[in-house]
C-alpha positions as CSV (number, residue, x, y, z in Angstrom):
1,M,-165.1,-18.9,0.4
2,K,-165.4,-16.0,-2.0
3,M,-168.8,-14.3,-2.5
4,R,-170.4,-15.6,-5.7
5,V,-172.7,-13.3,-7.8
6,L,-174.4,-14.1,-11.0
7,H,-175.6,-11.3,-13.2
8,V,-178.4,-11.8,-15.6
9,M,-178.7,-9.1,-18.4
10,S,-181.1,-9.2,-21.4
11,G,-180.1,-5.9,-23.1
12,D,-178.8,-6.1,-26.6
13,V,-178.0,-2.6,-27.6
14,L,-175.2,-0.2,-26.3
15,G,-176.9,1.9,-23.8
16,G,-176.6,3.3,-20.2
17,A,-177.9,0.2,-18.4
18,E,-175.7,-2.0,-20.5
19,M,-172.5,0.2,-19.7
20,A,-173.5,0.1,-16.1
21,F,-173.6,-3.7,-16.1
22,T,-170.1,-4.1,-17.6
23,D,-168.7,-1.4,-15.5
24,L,-170.0,-2.9,-12.3
25,I,-168.8,-6.4,-13.1
26,R,-165.4,-5.0,-13.8
27,A,-165.4,-3.1,-10.6
28,L,-166.5,-6.1,-8.5
29,Q,-164.0,-8.3,-10.1
30,E,-161.2,-6.0,-8.9
31,E,-162.7,-6.4,-5.5
32,G,-162.3,-10.2,-5.5
33,I,-165.9,-11.2,-6.1
34,E,-166.4,-14.5,-8.0
35,Q,-168.8,-13.7,-10.9
36,R,-170.7,-15.3,-13.8
37,A,-172.9,-13.4,-16.4
38,I,-175.8,-14.5,-18.4
39,I,-176.6,-12.2,-21.4
40,R,-178.7,-11.9,-24.4
41,T,-176.6,-13.1,-27.4
42,H,-174.0,-10.3,-28.0
43,P,-170.6,-11.5,-29.0
44,E,-168.9,-8.3,-28.4
45,R,-170.3,-8.0,-24.9
46,A,-169.5,-11.6,-24.2
47,E,-165.8,-11.0,-25.4
48,K,-165.5,-8.1,-23.1
49,L,-166.7,-10.0,-20.0
50,L,-164.3,-13.0,-21.0
51,S,-161.4,-10.5,-21.2
52,M,-162.3,-9.7,-17.5
53,G,-162.2,-13.3,-16.5
54,V,-165.9,-13.6,-16.1
55,P,-167.4,-16.7,-17.8
56,V,-170.6,-16.0,-19.9
57,L,-173.5,-17.8,-21.1
58,Q,-175.3,-16.2,-24.1
59,L,-179.1,-17.0,-24.4
60,P,-181.9,-15.8,-26.7
61,F,-184.2,-13.9,-24.1
62,R,-187.1,-14.0,-26.6
63,R,-190.2,-12.0,-25.8
64,R,-192.6,-14.9,-26.2
65,L,-192.6,-18.7,-25.9
66,D,-189.0,-18.8,-24.8
67,F,-188.7,-21.8,-22.5
68,K,-185.1,-22.3,-23.1
69,T,-183.9,-19.1,-21.4
70,P,-185.4,-19.6,-18.0
71,N,-184.4,-23.3,-18.0
72,A,-180.9,-22.6,-19.0
73,I,-180.7,-19.7,-16.2
74,A,-181.9,-22.2,-13.6
75,K,-179.4,-24.9,-14.7
76,F,-176.4,-22.3,-14.8
77,A,-177.3,-20.9,-11.4
78,K,-177.5,-24.5,-9.9
79,E,-174.1,-25.2,-11.2
80,F,-172.5,-22.0,-10.0
81,E,-174.3,-21.8,-6.7
82,P,-174.3,-18.1,-6.4
83,K,-175.3,-16.3,-3.2
84,I,-176.9,-13.4,-5.2
85,V,-178.5,-13.3,-8.6
86,Q,-178.8,-9.7,-9.9
87,C,-181.3,-9.4,-12.7
88,W,-180.7,-6.3,-14.8
89,M,-184.0,-4.6,-16.1
90,E,-187.3,-6.2,-16.8
91,R,-186.9,-9.2,-19.1
92,A,-184.0,-10.5,-17.1
93,A,-186.0,-10.3,-13.9
94,S,-189.2,-12.0,-15.5
95,M,-187.1,-14.8,-16.9
96,T,-184.8,-15.6,-13.8
97,P,-186.5,-18.3,-11.7
98,K,-186.4,-18.2,-7.9
99,G,-183.8,-20.4,-6.4
100,D,-181.4,-20.9,-3.4
101,Y,-180.1,-17.3,-3.7
102,V,-181.1,-13.8,-3.2
103,K,-182.8,-12.5,-6.2
104,V,-182.1,-8.9,-6.8
105,G,-183.8,-6.8,-9.3
106,W,-181.8,-3.8,-10.8
107,L,-183.9,-0.8,-11.7
108,G,-182.3,1.8,-14.1
109,G,-185.6,3.4,-14.7
110,Y,-189.4,3.4,-14.2
111,Y,-190.2,-0.2,-14.9
112,K,-193.3,-2.3,-14.5
113,P,-193.9,-4.0,-11.3
114,K,-195.2,-7.2,-12.8
115,Y,-191.6,-8.2,-13.8
116,F,-190.1,-7.8,-10.4
117,K,-192.8,-9.3,-8.2
118,D,-190.8,-12.4,-7.2
119,C,-187.6,-10.6,-6.4
120,D,-186.3,-10.8,-3.0
121,H,-184.7,-7.3,-3.0
122,L,-184.5,-4.4,-5.4
123,V,-181.7,-1.9,-6.0
124,G,-182.4,1.4,-7.9
125,V,-180.1,4.0,-9.2
126,T,-181.9,7.0,-7.5
127,K,-184.3,7.1,-4.5
128,D,-187.1,8.1,-6.7
129,V,-186.5,5.1,-9.0
130,S,-186.2,2.9,-6.0
131,E,-189.5,4.0,-4.6
132,H,-191.3,3.8,-8.0
133,L,-192.5,0.2,-7.7
134,F,-193.7,0.8,-4.1
135,R,-195.8,3.6,-5.4
136,K,-197.0,1.3,-8.3
137,G,-198.2,-1.4,-5.8
138,L,-195.3,-3.5,-5.1
139,P,-195.0,-2.7,-1.4
140,T,-193.4,-5.8,0.1
141,V,-190.0,-6.0,-1.7
142,P,-187.1,-4.3,0.2
143,T,-185.2,-1.6,-1.8
144,A,-181.9,-0.1,-1.8
145,T,-180.4,2.8,-3.7
146,I,-176.9,2.8,-5.4
147,P,-175.9,5.0,-8.3
148,T,-174.0,3.9,-11.3
149,F,-170.5,5.3,-11.8
150,C,-168.1,6.3,-14.6
151,E,-164.3,6.1,-15.0
152,I,-162.2,8.8,-16.7
153,D,-160.0,7.7,-19.5
154,A,-156.8,9.4,-18.5
155,N,-155.3,8.9,-21.9
156,A,-158.2,10.4,-23.8
157,K,-157.3,13.3,-26.0
158,A,-159.5,16.0,-27.6
159,L,-160.5,15.0,-31.2
160,D,-159.7,17.0,-34.3
161,R,-162.9,18.9,-34.9
162,A,-162.0,19.0,-38.6
163,Q,-162.9,15.3,-39.0
164,F,-166.5,16.4,-38.3
165,N,-166.3,19.7,-40.3
166,T,-166.5,21.7,-37.4
167,P,-164.5,24.9,-36.9
168,E,-162.0,25.1,-34.0
169,K,-163.2,28.4,-32.5
170,V,-166.9,27.9,-32.4
171,P,-168.7,26.8,-29.1
172,L,-169.4,23.0,-29.3
173,I,-172.4,21.4,-27.6
174,L,-172.3,17.7,-27.1
175,A,-175.3,15.3,-26.7
176,L,-174.9,11.7,-25.9
177,G,-177.5,9.0,-25.9
178,R,-179.9,6.9,-27.8
179,L,-182.0,8.8,-30.5
180,H,-185.3,8.1,-28.7
181,S,-188.2,10.3,-27.7
182,D,-187.3,10.0,-24.2
183,K,-183.9,11.8,-24.8
184,A,-185.8,15.1,-26.1
185,L,-183.2,15.7,-28.8
186,D,-185.9,17.5,-30.8
187,T,-186.2,19.9,-27.9
188,L,-182.5,20.5,-28.0
189,L,-182.5,21.2,-31.9
190,R,-185.2,23.8,-31.4
191,A,-183.3,25.4,-28.6
192,L,-180.2,25.4,-30.7
193,A,-182.1,27.3,-33.5
194,L,-182.5,30.2,-31.0
195,V,-178.7,30.4,-30.1
196,P,-176.6,31.6,-33.0
197,G,-173.1,30.3,-33.3
198,P,-172.6,27.0,-31.5
199,Y,-172.2,23.7,-33.3
200,L,-173.9,20.5,-32.0
201,W,-172.6,16.9,-32.1
202,I,-175.1,14.3,-31.4
203,A,-173.3,10.9,-30.4
204,G,-175.9,8.0,-30.6
205,D,-178.2,6.1,-32.7
206,G,-181.8,4.9,-32.5
207,P,-185.2,4.9,-34.1
208,L,-185.5,8.7,-34.4
209,R,-182.4,9.2,-36.5
210,Q,-184.2,10.0,-39.7
211,Q,-186.7,12.1,-37.9
212,L,-184.1,14.2,-36.1
213,M,-182.1,14.8,-39.2
214,Q,-185.2,16.0,-41.1
215,L,-186.0,18.3,-38.2
216,T,-182.4,19.6,-38.4
217,Q,-182.9,20.4,-42.1
218,N,-186.3,22.0,-41.3
219,L,-184.8,24.2,-38.7
220,G,-181.9,25.3,-41.0
221,L,-179.4,23.8,-38.8
222,A,-177.7,21.4,-41.2
223,E,-174.5,23.5,-41.2
224,R,-174.2,23.3,-37.3
225,V,-175.3,19.9,-36.4
226,R,-173.5,16.6,-36.8
227,F,-174.8,13.1,-36.2
228,L,-171.8,10.9,-35.2
229,G,-173.6,7.6,-34.5
230,W,-172.6,5.3,-31.7
231,R,-169.3,6.2,-30.3
232,K,-166.9,4.4,-27.9
233,D,-164.7,7.4,-27.1
234,R,-167.0,9.4,-24.9
235,D,-164.1,11.1,-22.8
236,A,-162.5,12.3,-26.0
237,L,-165.8,13.6,-27.2
238,L,-166.4,15.5,-23.9
239,K,-162.8,16.8,-23.9
240,T,-163.4,18.2,-27.3
241,S,-166.6,19.8,-26.3
242,D,-167.5,23.1,-24.4
243,I,-170.9,22.2,-23.1
244,C,-172.8,18.9,-22.4
245,A,-176.5,19.1,-23.3
246,F,-178.8,16.4,-21.5
247,P,-182.4,17.5,-22.2
248,S,-184.1,14.1,-21.5
249,R,-187.8,14.0,-20.8
250,V,-187.4,10.6,-19.1
251,E,-184.1,9.6,-17.4
252,G,-183.9,7.4,-14.3
253,F,-180.4,8.4,-13.6
254,G,-178.3,9.5,-16.5
255,T,-174.6,8.4,-16.7
256,V,-174.1,11.3,-19.1
257,M,-174.4,13.6,-16.2
258,I,-171.5,12.2,-14.2
259,E,-169.4,11.7,-17.4
260,A,-169.7,15.5,-18.0
261,W,-168.8,16.1,-14.3
262,A,-165.8,13.8,-14.4
263,N,-164.4,15.7,-17.5
264,H,-165.0,19.2,-16.2
265,V,-167.6,20.0,-18.9
266,P,-170.5,22.2,-17.9
267,L,-173.8,20.2,-17.8
268,V,-177.0,21.9,-19.2
269,T,-179.9,19.4,-18.3
270,A,-183.6,19.2,-18.1
271,S,-185.3,18.3,-14.7
272,S,-186.1,14.6,-15.5
273,P,-186.0,12.5,-12.3
274,G,-182.3,11.4,-12.5
275,P,-180.7,14.8,-13.0
276,K,-183.2,16.4,-10.7
277,A,-182.1,14.3,-7.9
278,H,-178.4,15.4,-8.2
279,V,-178.1,18.6,-10.2
280,R,-178.3,21.9,-8.1
281,H,-179.0,24.8,-10.4
282,R,-176.0,27.0,-10.8
283,E,-174.0,25.0,-8.3
284,N,-173.1,21.9,-10.2
285,G,-175.1,22.4,-13.4
286,L,-177.8,24.3,-15.1
287,I,-181.2,22.9,-15.0
288,V,-184.4,23.8,-16.8
289,D,-187.9,22.5,-17.2
290,I,-188.5,19.5,-19.4
291,D,-189.3,20.6,-23.0
292,D,-188.8,24.3,-22.2
293,V,-187.3,25.4,-25.5
294,E,-186.6,28.9,-24.5
295,A,-185.2,28.2,-21.1
296,L,-182.8,25.6,-22.6
297,A,-181.8,28.0,-25.2
298,A,-181.0,30.7,-22.4
299,A,-179.1,28.0,-20.4
300,L,-177.0,27.0,-23.4
301,H,-176.3,30.8,-24.0
302,E,-175.2,31.3,-20.4
303,A,-172.9,28.2,-20.5
304,M,-171.2,29.8,-23.5
305,N,-170.8,33.2,-22.1
306,N,-170.6,33.1,-18.3
307,K,-167.1,32.1,-17.7
308,P,-167.1,32.6,-13.8
309,L,-170.2,30.5,-13.6
310,V,-168.9,27.8,-15.6
311,K,-165.7,27.6,-13.6
312,H,-167.8,27.4,-10.4
313,I,-170.2,24.7,-11.6
314,T,-167.5,22.5,-13.2
315,K,-165.4,22.8,-9.9
316,T,-168.4,21.8,-7.7
317,A,-169.6,19.1,-10.2
318,F,-166.1,17.3,-10.2
319,H,-166.1,17.3,-6.4
320,D,-169.5,15.7,-6.4
321,Y,-168.3,13.1,-8.9
322,Q,-165.3,12.3,-6.8
323,S,-167.2,11.9,-3.4
324,Q,-170.1,9.9,-4.9
325,F,-169.8,8.4,-8.5
326,T,-166.4,6.8,-8.8
327,K,-165.8,3.2,-9.3
328,N,-164.4,2.9,-5.9
329,A,-167.3,4.6,-4.1
330,V,-170.1,2.5,-6.0
331,A,-168.1,-0.8,-5.7
332,K,-167.9,-0.3,-1.9
333,A,-171.7,0.4,-1.7
334,Y,-172.5,-2.8,-3.6
335,L,-170.2,-4.8,-1.3
336,K,-171.9,-3.5,1.6
337,F,-175.3,-4.1,0.0
338,Y,-174.5,-7.6,-0.9
339,R,-173.0,-8.6,2.5
340,G,-176.0,-7.2,4.1
341,L,-178.2,-9.4,2.0
342,I,-176.1,-12.5,2.7
343,S,-175.8,-12.0,6.4
344,H,-179.5,-11.6,6.7
345,V,-180.2,-14.8,4.8
346,D,-177.5,-16.7,6.7
347,G,-178.8,-15.3,9.9
348,S,-182.3,-16.4,9.4
349,S,-181.5,-19.8,8.0
């Protein structure tokens, strides 16, 4: 009998956790795991899952007075009879009832303990994230650490810079992510103002879009900064770029990091917990203190001009990607994790 896993995801925007969710389901589907998914209503995501052969139930996941969602999750799980229910992030964990399965809470960042108190097991994307709930007073739930992964689009081609009014010969910096204060794009813009020459593409959207556009104007950077909105061609963007900037103040893991590594693009990052756990300064990237504008500017300048260093860090980074963050490596880690959970339950029953 195939292993059965039910995934519950309440996310409704395009972000790192949502990408990790669909990526892992695809990887496990290829490994022969029988899966179902419950998601917050999102037709495009539902269609993507259905195209993989994964049946989907869409539910409201409202913040308050939502009795429909927990009841529907319980009914769906009872019919499917999964061995494992993996709850992605806070709301999914809080709305998924206990049942005749192992309830796993997925931690992509520094979430609140109250949402995971009835989970049987937790899995975090870094060791620090995994230990966070223990430090916050949730000591009785066993925790594992498994990172996310990315796949390279082998057919991706560099874009024509002219479509974004960007000269071919200038250094091009790329920032990928939600336009939110956690991502520290304001710090990146201030650092860019100290580095003459390079252009910056910001691919993403979010609540700070207008504020960041205004800051761009105030810093006199309008000629060198392009706001691209949400994009689905991340590999093409990276292949077009000379540097990937990742200045986040708060980052549980940071898939952008391994996307840059996979595409041989030098990474300049701030020392938020996710990158700090994996980036070795001047070995597989350049890492600076959070919100240190001058240090970030200096790192961008070095990534533009120190060709031997760039060659070294991109080579090392690609090796790290291949050994730890490919689909195959992460899928095998999850299979081992799931089998361990099931054998423990079966052995104690």
